N, C-alpha and C positions, 0 to 999 in steps of 0.2 A: 769532042762532043757525040752525045748518046745519038744513034740512028733509030728511027721510028721502027724499023724493023726487030730491034732487040727484044721489047717485050714480047711480040707473038712467037718468039723462038724459045719462052720458058715452056717448061712443062706444066702440066693441069697443077700438079703439086707445088710447084714454085708460085704458079699464079695465084693459088688459095694461101699461100705462106706468106705471100707479099702483101695480100689484101689483110691478113691479120696483122701483120706489121703495121700497115698504115692505118689500120680500122676502116676499111670499107665495107659497106655491106649493098649487094646490088649495084655496084659501080660508083655508090656515094659515101663521101665521108661521114662517118657518126662522131669522129671530134673534129671540130672546125677550127679549133684555136690556129690563128696566124703563125703562131710560134711553132706547131706542129706540123702543118703543112706547107712545102716549098714550092708550088704550084699556083700559088696565086688563086685567081679566079676561076681557073678551068677546073680543078677539082675533078679529075678522073683519074683512076689509077695507072693510065698509061701514062698521062702527063705529070702526075706524082712520082712515078718511078723513073721517067727521063730526068727530071728536076733533080732528083736525089743523087741519079748517077752521074751527071754533069757535073756537081758540086763534088763528089767524091772524086772523079777524075782530074779534077781541076788542084793541081799541087799547091798553089797560093790559098785557096780555100780548104783543103782536105784536113788540116790540123784544128781547126775550128769546128769542122763537121765532125769529126772524130768523138769531140767533147760532148757537141749537142746530141748525136743520134750514134750513139755506139752499138747498138743492136743492128741498127741500118747497116753501118759499116761492116760489121761482122760479116753480115748476111750477104752484102755485095762482095765482099773479098773471097768468099767462097765462091760466089758464081763465076766470078773472073779468075779463080785457080790461083789467088794470091796468097801470102802469107797473111796469118791472122795479125791484124794492126795491133798495135801497142797504144796504151792509154796513159803512160807515165807522165806525159805532160801536161796531163787534166788533172789539176789539183784535186778538186771536189769530186771530180767521178773516181780518180784513184782512190781516193781514201773511203769511198763507198765501195770500191771493189775489196780492198782490204777487210773492212768492218763486217760486211754483208754476205758472208759465204753462201754458194749455192751447191753443196755437195748432195744435198737432196732436196728434193721440192715436193709438198704435200699440199694437196687441196683439202681446205679446212672448212668444216661445216657447222655452225654453232646453231642448235635446234631452235625452234619458233619461241617467241616470249609473246604470247596473246594480248598482254598487258601494254605493249610497248607499241606505238603505230609505226615506228622505223623498223622494228625487228619481228613483226607479226607472221612474217612468213621464214624466218631463218636467216640467216646471214652466212656468205660464202667468201672465203677469203685465201689468200696464198701463203705458205708457210715456208723458208728456206732455212736451212740450216748446214752446220758442218758434219764431218763424219763422226765427230766424237758426241754430238748433240751438246756442245758446251754453248755454242752460240746461236741462236735460233731467231727469227724476226718474221713479223707478220708484215704482209702487203695488203692493205684494204682500203676499199673506195667505199664511201657512205656520205650521207648527206644528214645534216642534225634536224631534228623535229622538236618544236619547242611548242608548249602549251597544249590544249585540248580542243582547239576549234578546228574539227575534221573536216568541214566543208572546205575550209581554206587551205588546210593543208594537203585536201586530196587535189584541189584545182591548182596548186602550185607543182604539186608532182606529176600532175598528169599533163597539162596546157603549158603553163610558163616555164617550167622548170625550176629546180632548186640547184642552189650551189652544191657541188660534189667536190670532196675531199680525198684526196690520194694519199695515204701515208705510209710510213715504215716505222715500224715500232717494236721495240721487244717483245718476241712472242709470249713468254710468261706471263706478262703485264695483261696481255690480251686475253690469254685462255684465263688466269684470275678473274678478269673482270666478267666474263661470259659465266663462267660457273660460280664463283661465289657471290657475286654482287647480282645478278640477272637470273641466278639458279637454272642456266641452261646445260644441256651434255653438249661436249666438244668433239666431234668425230674427226679423225686424221686419214687421209687417204694418201699414202706416199706413192707417188707416181713414177712408173717404169721410164725414164728418159735417159738419152742418151747426153755424152757431155757437151755437144754442139748445143742441143736444144735447151739444157739448163742455163748454160752461159747466154744463150738468146733472149731466153725469159728473164733473167736477172738483169742484163744490159738494158732490154726493153723498159722494164719497170722505172729504169733511170729516166729513160726518155718521157714517160709520162708525170714525171715530178714538174710540180710548178704549172701544169696545162691546164687551161680552162675546159672543163668536162662537165657539162650540165647533167644534174641528174634529174632522170623521167621515170617514175614507177614502172612504167609498162615498157619500155623501150631502152633505156641505159641506167641500168642499175648495179647493184653489186654482183649479181648473177652474170648481166650480160657483159660487163666488163672483163670478169673471171673468166668467162668461156671465150673472150676474144683472146685474152692472154695465153691461156693453155691451148687455143688454135695455132700457135707458133709452132707448137711440137707435133699437133695431130690436126690438120688442117680440115679433115673432114667434119670437124665439130661447128664449124661455120654454117653447116646446112640448117642448124638449129638456131641460128641468129636471128631468123625473122619472127620467132615466135615470141610469146608474153613468157619470158623465162622468169623462174623463180631459182633461188639458189638448191632446191632440192631437185630441179630440173636438170642443173650441172652436175650434181652428185650422180645422178642414174645416168647422164649421158655418158660421162667419164668412167663410169664402171661398164658402162655398154660397149663402150669401144675399146677394151681391154687396157686402159691405162693405169688401173690400179695395181700395186704391187703387194701393199701389206695394208689393213686397217686397224686403227686402234682408236678406243673410245676413252674419254677423261669425264666420267659422270660428275654430275653436280652433286652436293652433299646431300640434298634433298631426295633426289632421285636414287642415290646410294642407300638412304635409309629405308626408303619405300621399297626397293628392290629387293636387299638384303633380307629386309623384316618380312617378307609377304607369307613364310612358314611360319611364323611365331604367332601366337595369340596373343591377346591384350595383357594377360598375366604375365608373360614371359617377358614381353616388352617392358612393361610397369616393372616389374622386378630388376631387370637390368639397368633400366634408368635410375632406380631409387640407389642402387649400388654404386654407379658412376658418379652419381651426385654426392653421396656420402662415402665415397671410396671403400665401399664394402669389398670383401674378399669375391674374385670372380672364380667359379667354378672350371677346373681345367677341362678343355675341348681335345679331341684327338681323332675322331671317326671323320672319314671322309665326309659323311652326312653332316658332320657340322661344320664344313667349310663354309656356308653361307652365314652362320652364326658367327662366326670368328670374325668376318668381316663387316657385319652387322656390327659387333661391337666398337670395331674400329670407326665405322661410318657414326655411329652414334655420340661417342665420345668427342669426336670432331664437330659435330653439329650442337652439341651442347657448349663447346666451348665457343665457337662461332657465333651462336645467340646470346652469349654471355650468361649461362645459366651456371658455369662454373669457372674459376679462374685458372690462371696459367699453370699455376702451381699444382692444382688438382687435375689438370689436364694431362700435364706430363706424368704425375704418379699413375693415373688410369693407364696412359699409353704403353710406360715402361712394363706395367704387368701384363697388359693385352700382347706386348712385343714378343714377350717371355714364351707365348705360345705360338709364336710364328714358325719356328723351326718345326713344330709339328707337321706344318702343311707347306714345307719349303719347295718339295717335288711334286706340289699340285699347282695348275695355273688356271685360274678363272678367267675363261674366255667370254669377254661380253660384245665381242664384235657383232655377232648377229642376233643379240637381245634387243629386241623392238628397234630393228634396222630399220632406218629411213629409206634405205634402196628399196623396199619391200612393200611401203605404201604406196597407192594408187597415185597416179598424176594429178597435180593440183590446180587443173581447169575440167570444166565439164561443161556437156551441152546436154539440156534433156527437153524430152517432147513426150507429152501425157495428156490423160484425160481427167476431167473432174465430173463424175456423173451424180446430178441429185434429182429428185423426184420431178421438178417441174423441168430441167432442161440438162443440156451437157455443154461442157467446154473443151475445147483442145486449148494446152498449155505448150508453150515454147519457152523455154528459158536457158540462159548462158550465164554461167560463172565462172570469170575469167581467175578469178582467186578466191576460193581455194578448195575448202572442203565441208560436208556436212555430218552432222551427228548419225545418220543414216548409213555411212560410208563404213567400210572395213578401217578402224582407228587402232586394231591391235598392235601395230607396230609405230605408234605414236605414245606420248607421255600421257595422254588421257581422252577421254571420251571430248570430243570438241568439235565446234564448227568455227570456220573463218570464212565470210562473205565479204568479199571487197568488189563493188560496181555491179551485183547481181541484177539482171534484169529479167522480166517475165513477160512475156505477151500473151492475151487471152484471144480465143475465137468463140464466138457462139454462131447460131444460126443469121444474124443479121449484122454482127459487128465484129471487127479487129480492134482490140483496145489494149492499153495498157495496164497489167494488174498489179504490178509491183516493182520497185527499183530500191534495193537493198544499197547504202552508200557505203554502209560498213556495220556489219555483224558480227558479234564474238559469243560462244558459248564454252564454257570448260567445264567438266565434272570430273574431278579426280577424287578417288576415296580419301575421305578424311582418316589420316593416320591416327591411332590413340595416343601417341606420344608426341608427334610434331604437329598436329593437327591439320588444316588446310581447308579453303573454302572454296566453293563452284560458285558459278554464277554467269550470268551474261548479260550483253548490253546490245542495244540494236538502234541504226539509225536509219530511216527508210520513208518512202512514200508508198502508200497502198491502197488499192481501189477498196478493200474490205471484202470479207467471204460470206456475207449473208443475204440472200434474194428477200428475206423478210424486211430488210431496211433499205429504202430507196435511195439515201445518202449517206453513205458512208466513208466517201474519198477522204482521205487525211496523210496529212504529214506526221510521222510517229516516232518518238524516242520512248526507249524502256529499259531499265535495267531492274537485275535482280541478284540477291546474294541468298546462299543457303549451303548445304552440305550433303555429301555423296557417300554411299558404302557398299562395298564389294563383299558380298555375302560367299561368294565362290570365285573361281576363275571364270573368266568369260560373262560374268554377269554383275550389274551395277545398277543402283538404285539412287535417286537424289530427291531433295524437295527444296525449292527457292521460294522466297517472298521478295516481292518487289512492286514496283508502278511504272505505269506508261505516263507518257505525257503526249498528247495529239492535239492538234489544230487543223483546221478548215475554214470556210467561210462562214461558219456559225458560231466560231468560238475557240476556246482552248479549255481544256479540262484533264483532270488526272484520271487513272484508272488503276487502282490498286489490284493486284494480281497473287494468286498462290497457285504453285505447279508441283506436281509428282510426275516424275518419269523413271522409266528403267530402261536397260539395253540389255541383250542375251543376246549372245552367239551361239548359234544351233548348228546341227550339222548340214553337210551339204554347201558350205559356205554362205551360209545366210545369217541374217542379223534381224532379231524382232526388236521394234521399238515401240514401247507402250507410253502414252502421256496423258494426264489429266489436269486440266487448267481452269479455275474458277477465277472470272474477271468481273470488278463491280464498276459500273460505268464506262464500259468500253466504248460505247457509242455515244456516250453525253444522254444517256437516256435515265441515268439513276437506277439502272436494274443490274441483276446479276445474271451472266451467262456463263454456263458450263460447257466444256470444250473436251472431248473424250478423243483420240486419235490410236490407231493400232495399226502400224506399217511393219510390212516384212520384205527386207531387201535380200534380193538374190544376187550374189555378187560374181560375174563371170568374166573374169580377166579385167579387160578395159571398159567392160559394160557393167550396167546394175540394172537390176528390174525392181522397181518397187510397187508392191501391192497393198493397200490398205483400205481401211474404212475409219470413217471419222461422223462424230455426232456433234451439232452445236445446237444448244436449246435453253431455255427456259418456262417460266409459266405462259408466255406469249406466244411463242413459236418453238417448232423444232424441225431440225435439218440434217437428215443423214445424208451421206454423199461416201461415194466408192472413189478410189484414187488408183489410178495408172500409171507409172512412169515408166520409159527407157532413159538411162542416162548413159553418155560416154565419156569416159576421162581421156584427156589428152595432155 
């Protein structure tokens, strides 16, 4: 029998590794499935350790314990100085060990897909492969999101929990799905792990199979579970377990703690066409597209400066075939001609690992305190955005200029009142330059409650949803303009009404790490008054490490009222 004194004799690192192995946070289990815990109702780390140690030390129970909990068995055997246990008698486990090698383990990050409620913050999972890279598997935790009832989806994900799925699948299938079906870039961070840690992780993934692990958007998602698993090798990662973690957070923490050995990126087709074609004008792109469609002769390329154009030819041919603009025969003929020029660049390597690197993006939670100054009054604003970012942020390492707001809440304070100013349940904006060849739409969608921003109207509190579509254009690097057309739908105690709207905007990255945001919006019937309200906003944001300072002016008005105001915000990213 294990003695109570055995757990206190563990080192701090061993305690932390044990907490990761049992998925404990602050002394409480994060996985409560009885099939995963042996200590019954006690549910504390010491009781769980002693329960497992007792079963392991019982020769009559050990064989079954090895099959159920191979990672725990491996860990305890090293703690006791015993030989590594064998698992040959465990038929299913032994087959898993033979079929799922772990000579190399990587953290994989699939970039965000703003159009998917289950993936709007990206996705993190684990890749395991053999030394020859012939057999690779993705190990992923996720939940299914069906339909477009966002309030119901958010309630389940935050309050009641959703059913989580933990699966092992062929890695190439997973990568192909993210790249080709969802158009997301896939980043692989090969981890510097020793043999014991790699085997511990592989066996622990078996222990999680078929366990009930409820999915919560803020406390138990793909990011938190991935971090817990990697904490087996680097227990210091557990210090981040109390945070509202996103997949991007996991990538940053793994890099910050020196676990990354090598980085590789597998760009989506759309990303490659846009990135490799940045230096070409419309005539050059259209001429190449026409030649690929008609199988015209391609001019030879040989200079180093033409390397990106060579890669663009590959990408555009792949895209035309994927979009069924050309058939298989023409695709192969084009490809054969392009490949003939590959030898001209065989001594060059195109390194994309640091191009729009997600590691360089700001943290994806932020807290804001600011002031809104009007002619008649002044208001103090306090805002919390748990996830994720705004268009005023530095988005140069993101795929597009975008906003993602999940559960953003803003309080206002004036001379007499503390009031709720705004609650954004879900809001997205995405402005990606329209490519002359492959196209591309921009737009936004928001679902929120707002107090309203005009002092000239006494009643303007309302629930509101709006959507818009349009196009964006980038005239030069660091500058983007867009135009959208859409409508809002508002409701309050006085009724429900539509509010068609037109918007123009620009983003310009300036010197001294600042960004200028310009916006004009014309809204008809915004407050159910049957009139047109014009809004103009100019905001300059200075980015200072984990802080940002917003300074701006805005104007709202029509023939009946005029309201200028000044804006000052200090935001902290964390």
